[in-house]
C-alpha positions as CSV (number, residue, x, y, z in Angstrom):
1,M,45.1,-209.5,-21.4
2,L,48.3,-208.6,-23.4
3,S,50.4,-209.5,-20.3
4,L,49.2,-213.1,-20.6
5,F,50.6,-213.4,-24.1
6,A,53.6,-211.0,-23.9
7,G,56.0,-213.7,-22.6
8,P,55.2,-216.4,-25.2
9,A,55.0,-213.8,-28.0
10,G,58.3,-212.3,-27.0
11,R,60.0,-215.7,-26.8
12,F,58.7,-216.6,-30.2
13,L,60.0,-213.4,-31.8
14,A,63.4,-213.8,-30.1
15,S,63.6,-217.4,-31.2
16,T,63.2,-216.4,-34.8
17,M,66.2,-214.2,-34.4
18,L,68.3,-216.7,-32.5
19,K,67.8,-219.8,-34.6
20,P,68.6,-219.7,-38.3
21,L,66.1,-221.5,-40.6
22,P,67.5,-224.7,-42.2
23,Q,67.2,-224.3,-45.9
24,P,68.8,-226.5,-48.7
25,F,70.3,-225.1,-51.9
26,P,67.9,-225.8,-54.8
27,K,70.4,-224.6,-57.3
28,T,74.2,-224.0,-57.6
29,P,76.0,-221.3,-59.6
30,E,76.2,-223.7,-62.5
31,D,72.4,-223.4,-62.9
32,Y,73.0,-219.7,-63.6
33,G,75.7,-220.4,-66.2
34,M,78.6,-219.7,-63.8
35,S,81.7,-221.9,-63.2
36,Y,82.5,-222.5,-59.6
37,R,84.2,-224.7,-57.0
38,D,83.1,-225.7,-53.6
39,V,85.4,-224.3,-50.9
40,E,85.8,-224.4,-47.2
41,F,88.0,-222.4,-44.8
42,P,88.6,-222.1,-41.0
43,T,87.7,-219.3,-38.7
44,R,90.0,-218.1,-35.9
45,D,87.7,-219.5,-33.3
46,G,87.7,-223.1,-34.7
47,L,84.8,-223.4,-37.1
48,T,84.7,-224.4,-40.7
49,L,82.8,-222.2,-43.2
50,R,81.7,-223.5,-46.6
51,G,80.8,-221.7,-49.8
52,W,81.1,-221.3,-53.6
53,L,84.0,-219.6,-55.3
54,I,82.7,-218.4,-58.7
55,N,84.6,-217.3,-61.8
56,E,88.0,-217.6,-60.0
57,E,90.0,-216.7,-63.1
58,A,88.8,-213.1,-62.8
59,A,91.4,-210.4,-61.8
60,K,89.2,-209.0,-58.9
61,V,86.9,-210.5,-56.4
62,V,83.8,-209.6,-54.3
63,I,83.0,-211.4,-51.1
64,M,79.2,-211.7,-50.4
65,S,78.0,-211.9,-46.8
66,H,74.2,-212.8,-46.7
67,F,71.6,-211.6,-44.3
68,G,71.0,-214.0,-41.4
69,Y,68.3,-216.1,-39.8
70,R,66.0,-216.4,-42.8
71,A,68.6,-216.9,-45.5
72,N,71.8,-218.6,-46.5
73,R,74.3,-218.1,-49.3
74,F,71.7,-219.2,-51.8
75,G,69.0,-216.7,-50.6
76,Y,65.6,-216.6,-49.1
77,Q,63.1,-219.3,-50.0
78,L,59.4,-218.9,-49.3
79,K,58.5,-222.5,-48.5
80,Y,60.9,-222.7,-45.6
81,Q,59.6,-219.6,-43.8
82,P,57.5,-220.1,-40.7
83,R,53.8,-219.7,-41.6
84,L,53.2,-217.3,-38.7
85,S,56.1,-215.0,-39.4
86,K,56.7,-214.8,-43.1
87,P,57.8,-211.2,-43.8
88,Y,58.1,-211.3,-47.6
89,D,56.3,-213.0,-50.5
90,K,59.1,-213.2,-53.1
91,E,62.1,-215.4,-53.5
92,I,65.6,-213.9,-53.2
93,E,68.4,-215.6,-55.2
94,F,71.8,-214.1,-54.4
95,C,73.3,-216.0,-57.4
96,L,71.4,-213.5,-59.6
97,V,73.5,-210.7,-57.9
98,A,76.6,-212.8,-58.3
99,K,75.8,-213.2,-62.0
100,R,75.8,-209.4,-62.4
101,L,79.2,-209.3,-60.7
102,V,80.6,-212.1,-62.9
103,E,79.4,-210.3,-66.1
104,A,81.2,-207.2,-64.9
105,G,84.5,-209.2,-64.5
106,Y,84.5,-210.2,-60.9
107,A,85.1,-213.4,-59.1
108,V,82.6,-214.0,-56.3
109,L,82.9,-215.8,-53.0
110,M,79.5,-216.7,-51.6
111,Y,79.6,-218.4,-48.2
112,D,77.4,-219.4,-45.3
113,L,77.7,-217.6,-42.0
114,R,78.1,-219.8,-39.0
115,N,75.0,-221.6,-38.0
116,H,73.6,-221.2,-41.6
117,G,73.6,-223.4,-44.6
118,T,76.4,-226.0,-44.6
119,S,78.8,-224.0,-42.4
120,D,79.6,-225.3,-38.9
121,K,77.4,-224.6,-35.9
122,T,78.5,-223.0,-32.7
123,E,77.9,-224.8,-29.4
124,L,74.7,-222.8,-28.8
125,G,73.8,-222.7,-32.5
126,V,72.4,-219.2,-32.3
127,G,72.9,-215.9,-34.1
128,T,74.5,-213.1,-32.2
129,G,73.5,-210.0,-34.3
130,G,76.8,-210.0,-36.1
131,K,79.1,-209.7,-33.1
132,G,80.2,-213.4,-32.9
133,E,80.0,-213.8,-36.6
134,R,82.8,-211.2,-37.1
135,F,85.2,-214.0,-37.4
136,D,83.4,-215.3,-40.5
137,V,84.1,-212.2,-42.5
138,I,87.7,-212.2,-41.3
139,A,87.9,-215.9,-42.3
140,A,86.5,-215.1,-45.8
141,V,89.0,-212.4,-46.4
142,E,91.9,-214.5,-45.1
143,F,90.8,-217.3,-47.4
144,V,90.7,-215.1,-50.5
145,A,94.1,-213.5,-49.6
146,S,95.8,-216.9,-49.2
147,D,94.1,-219.1,-51.8
148,P,96.6,-219.9,-54.6
149,A,94.1,-218.8,-57.3
150,M,93.0,-215.6,-55.6
151,S,96.0,-214.3,-53.7
152,G,96.9,-210.7,-54.5
153,K,93.6,-209.8,-56.2
154,P,91.8,-206.7,-55.0
155,I,88.8,-207.4,-52.9
156,G,85.4,-205.8,-52.5
157,L,82.9,-206.6,-49.8
158,L,79.1,-206.9,-50.5
159,S,77.4,-207.3,-47.2
160,Y,73.7,-207.6,-46.6
161,C,71.9,-206.5,-43.4
162,Y,73.1,-209.0,-40.8
163,G,76.2,-209.5,-43.0
164,A,76.8,-205.7,-42.9
165,N,76.6,-205.7,-39.1
166,T,79.1,-208.6,-39.1
167,T,81.4,-206.7,-41.5
168,F,81.5,-203.7,-39.2
169,F,82.4,-205.9,-36.2
170,A,85.1,-207.6,-38.3
171,F,86.8,-204.2,-39.0
172,Q,86.5,-203.5,-35.3
173,E,88.2,-206.8,-34.5
174,D,91.1,-206.5,-37.0
175,A,91.1,-203.5,-39.3
176,E,94.7,-204.1,-40.3
177,L,93.8,-207.4,-41.9
178,F,91.6,-205.7,-44.4
179,T,94.3,-203.3,-45.5
180,A,97.0,-206.0,-45.7
181,S,94.7,-208.4,-47.6
182,G,93.8,-205.9,-50.4
183,V,90.3,-205.0,-49.4
184,K,89.4,-201.9,-51.4
185,A,85.7,-201.1,-50.9
186,L,82.5,-202.1,-49.1
187,V,78.9,-201.9,-50.2
188,A,76.8,-202.3,-47.0
189,L,73.1,-202.8,-47.6
190,Q,70.6,-202.1,-44.8
191,P,72.4,-202.9,-41.6
192,L,69.9,-203.5,-38.8
193,A,70.0,-204.6,-35.1
194,N,67.5,-207.2,-33.9
195,G,66.0,-204.9,-31.4
196,D,65.6,-202.1,-33.9
197,F,63.8,-204.5,-36.3
198,L,61.2,-205.3,-33.6
199,K,60.8,-201.7,-32.8
200,G,60.2,-201.0,-36.5
201,M,57.5,-203.7,-36.3
202,K,55.9,-201.7,-33.5
203,V,55.5,-204.7,-31.2
204,P,54.0,-203.8,-27.9
205,D,56.5,-202.7,-25.2
206,A,55.8,-205.7,-23.0
207,V,56.4,-208.1,-25.9
208,Y,59.6,-206.3,-26.8
209,K,60.9,-206.6,-23.3
210,A,60.1,-210.3,-23.2
211,A,61.9,-210.8,-26.5
212,E,64.9,-208.9,-25.3
213,R,65.1,-210.9,-22.1
214,H,64.8,-214.2,-23.9
215,Y,67.3,-213.2,-26.6
216,E,70.0,-212.1,-24.2
217,A,69.5,-215.1,-22.0
218,H,69.9,-217.6,-24.9
219,S,72.5,-215.9,-27.1
220,G,75.4,-216.2,-24.7
221,G,74.9,-212.7,-23.4
222,Y,74.9,-210.7,-26.6
223,H,72.8,-207.5,-26.6
224,F,69.5,-207.3,-28.4
225,I,70.6,-204.1,-30.1
226,A,74.1,-204.8,-31.3
227,P,76.4,-201.7,-31.2
228,I,76.8,-201.4,-34.9
229,V,77.1,-197.6,-34.9
230,E,80.2,-197.8,-32.8
231,A,81.7,-200.7,-34.8
232,A,81.2,-198.8,-38.1
233,R,83.7,-196.2,-36.9
234,F,86.5,-198.8,-37.5
235,V,85.8,-199.3,-41.2
236,T,88.8,-198.3,-43.2
237,V,87.7,-198.6,-46.8
238,P,85.5,-196.6,-49.1
239,T,81.9,-197.5,-48.1
240,R,78.6,-197.1,-50.0
241,L,75.8,-197.5,-47.4
242,V,72.6,-198.5,-49.2
243,Q,69.1,-198.2,-47.7
244,A,65.6,-198.4,-49.0
245,R,64.0,-195.1,-47.9
246,K,60.5,-196.6,-47.4
247,D,61.8,-199.6,-45.4
248,P,59.2,-199.8,-42.6
249,Y,61.5,-201.8,-40.3
250,A,64.7,-199.7,-40.3
251,N,65.6,-197.0,-37.8
252,M,66.5,-194.2,-40.1
253,D,68.2,-192.2,-37.3
254,K,70.4,-195.3,-36.8
255,I,71.2,-195.5,-40.5
256,A,72.2,-191.8,-40.4
257,A,74.3,-192.5,-37.3
258,I,76.1,-195.4,-39.0
259,H,76.9,-193.3,-42.0
260,A,78.2,-190.5,-39.8
261,S,80.3,-193.0,-37.8
262,I,82.2,-194.3,-40.8
263,Q,85.5,-192.5,-41.0
264,A,86.6,-193.6,-44.5
265,E,85.4,-192.2,-47.8
266,K,81.7,-192.9,-47.9
267,D,78.4,-192.4,-49.8
268,M,74.8,-192.6,-48.5
269,Y,72.8,-194.2,-51.4
270,W,69.0,-194.2,-51.0
271,L,66.7,-196.5,-52.8
272,D,63.5,-194.6,-53.5
273,E,61.5,-197.3,-55.3
274,P,61.4,-200.3,-52.9
275,T,58.4,-200.3,-50.5
276,H,59.5,-203.3,-48.5
277,R,62.8,-204.0,-46.8
278,F,63.3,-207.3,-48.6
279,D,62.8,-205.5,-52.0
280,G,66.1,-203.9,-51.1
281,Y,67.7,-207.4,-50.9
282,N,66.6,-208.1,-54.5
283,W,67.6,-204.7,-55.8
284,F,71.1,-205.4,-57.1
285,A,69.9,-208.3,-59.2
286,D,67.8,-205.9,-61.3
287,H,69.8,-202.7,-60.7
288,P,73.4,-203.8,-60.6
289,R,74.9,-200.4,-61.4
290,D,74.2,-199.2,-57.9
291,M,76.8,-201.5,-56.6
292,L,79.0,-201.9,-59.7
293,D,79.8,-198.2,-59.9
294,W,81.3,-198.3,-56.4
295,F,83.2,-201.5,-56.9
296,D,84.5,-200.5,-60.4
297,K,85.7,-197.2,-58.9
298,F,87.7,-198.7,-56.0
299,V,88.2,-202.4,-56.7
300,G,88.3,-202.4,-60.5
301,S,91.1,-199.9,-60.5
302,G,93.1,-202.0,-58.0
């Protein structure tokens, strides 16, 4: 009986990972008491990304890269999640994290990855697990390094999940850029490949294989399990890797392998309280010291 539903179920699951959910921005940084300006900047492969540059007068800056598919630069909104595949029952507002950074003296660039929010779409309009999106992190760094109000300021990278994958691939693409642009540190929260997420959900093997086939056929040939362990080897800045220990979807062996792969100064920081993966995405809003200590050590002293 399962074989009758494996194909449709697999295609549905793969589609949720290929097609980002359209979600508006119900608030702007101004609603959180933060000054900002709308910005846009080009990628090396011809797209335009859009975002918010907050508190630009600050002497140091953090670039935030959101997790994909179910979010944009604003966050994760419940009412826009599919009824049949809603993994979490709370809102996530990344501006609350940005607020903590601003209070600590940072400027913040929040932007939409390609195919998300108001940034341009690719021809296929699909996510690629971070591999194709590597040019987005590169573009964000190039923008900060060249913007008249930001040039010369030390940079930290705060990268969530899909955004963490993307950041690893960006270092693999052009590690020299990060050094030349003044990137000093990375906080990477819960990197995760699409295939590992489904394995963590314990979907039946037949459904998993159907999802894998559909994903690779419709993503432009990208692999279901993106090679993030290999890419992490190219990171050149001090990196705090953050992971909720009770996250049921993560492959903890893969997290350990990512940490081992990073050649720069590094720290494995476990979150013991969260019981859901998405609790980790909310963590820095209520517990900012876990990220601020790392940025203050390496970016704040820049």
